[in-house]
N, C-alpha and C positions, 0 to 999 in steps of 0.2 A: 428175125433176121440173125443170122448164124454168123460167129466170128470165128477166124482161124487165126491163132497166135503162133509165129514162128519166130523162135529164138535162135540166133545164128552166132557162131564163135569161130573165130580163126584158129585154128590149131597148127602148130609146126609140126612137119613132117619131113621125113629125111629125104626126099625127092623134090622138095620145095615147089609141088605143083599149085599151091596156093588153094588146097582142097579147103571147103568148109563143111562144117558138121552140122547139120540141120536137125535140131532137136525138137521133136513133137511129141503130142502124146502117145502118138503110135510107135515111136522109137526113134533111134538115130540112124540117120543115111548120111553117106558121104556123097557130096556134090562138088561140081567144079565152080571156080571163081567166075568163070564166064556165065554160068546160069546163074548166080546170085547178081552180078551185074545186070542181066536181062531182067531179072524180077525187080531190081531196083529202079530201073529205068521204067518200068511198067507203071509200077506204084506210084512213082512221081508224077506221072502223068492223070492219075485219078484225082479228081478234086475232092478235098477234104472239106465238107461244110462246117461253117461255123457253128458250134454247139449252141450259141445263143442267138443266131440268126432268126429264130421264129420264136423265142421268148419274148413275149411282148412286155411284160412286166421288168423285165432286165434292161429292156430298150428304152422303156420310159424311167426308169431309174436313172439310167446313164443320162438321158436327155435333161432331167432335172439338175443332176451334178453339174452337167455341163453348162446349162443356163444360169446357175447360181455362180459357178466359178467365173463364167465370162464378165458377170457383173451387169451393171446398169449404169444411168445417168440420173442423178438426183439434182433439181434445181434449188440452190441455197441462195436466197438473195438476189434472186434473178441471173445467177451464175451457175451454168451447167458443169457439175462436177461429176466427170467420169470416175466409177470407183467399183472395185470388185464388191462382192458379196459372201465370199467364203467365210469359213469359220474363224480365221484368224483376224479378217478385218472385222467381222461382227465382235470379237472379242475385244479389239483396238477400240472400237467405237464405243462399246459398253465402257470401257475403262474411261474413255475420254467424257461420256456422258455424266459418269461419277464424279470426275475432277471438276465439269462444269458445274455440278451440284454442289459442291464443296467450295469452289471459288468461282462466282459469277463472272468474274473479269479475266477468266481462262482466255487463252489464244493461242491457237494452234495452227501449224503449216501442215497442211493434210496432203499427201502425196496421191494424185488420183492415178487412174489406170493408164491415163495418157503420158505418165512419167511427170507431169507440171505439177507444180505446188500451187494449194488454195488455202488462202488464210480464211480461217474460220472463228468465229467468237463462241461464246457458249451456246447462244441461240442456232448457230449454225451448225455446231456439232449435233445439238440435239435434231434438227431439221435433216440433217445427212442420216444419222442413227435411224430416225422414223423411217425416212424414205426408203433405206436399204432394207429395214424389216419388212415394212410393206411389200416390197419387191421379191424379197425372199418367199413371203407367205403367199404371194400370187403364184408364183413357181410351184408351191406345194400344192395349192389350190388346183391348178392344172394337172398336176402328177394325181390328186385324189379323182378328177374328172377322168382321166384316161386308164385309172385302175377300175373306177366302177364300169366303164366302158368294158373292160377286159373281162371282168366279173359276170357280165351278161352272156359271155360267150359269142359275142357278135362282133369283137372288135376285130381289125385287121391293121396291118403295119400303116397303112394309110391313114386310117382314122386316128390312131394314137398319135402319130407324127403330126397330123394336123392340129389336134388338142394342144399337144406341147409346143407347137408352133416352132418345131426343129425340122 
């Protein structure tokens, strides 16, 4: 594919005709503002493809990030606790697990992704941490499966979307 690059700049001129100077590799040509507006309208009508539309690895990685950031629901002591699974959440849970190891009597009020607060004791903190960790690892396993499909050269957008469940 051949690419044409046009660099246009407006220059003040004595007759105020709004002339545009089109600078290309072949030299400089004075053209009227009407011509530039016509070109702009024509170019605006040309669809510009998303550069990542067919990059399946990019699509899979985005699906993984979205799944993890959307989070999951973990059942702790019979209570469903909706929670995020992003890096900040994992860091918070990791810290709480350490605190529970130091003080088995620890009790926290965990804010779920639904905006509600959930009372968790040390065992509940550990259960939530393990559940979220398993969820994140399951998402990465999906990504690994989709990437393996891509590596075969036989992957399609539909096939990787199905694997990712997105």
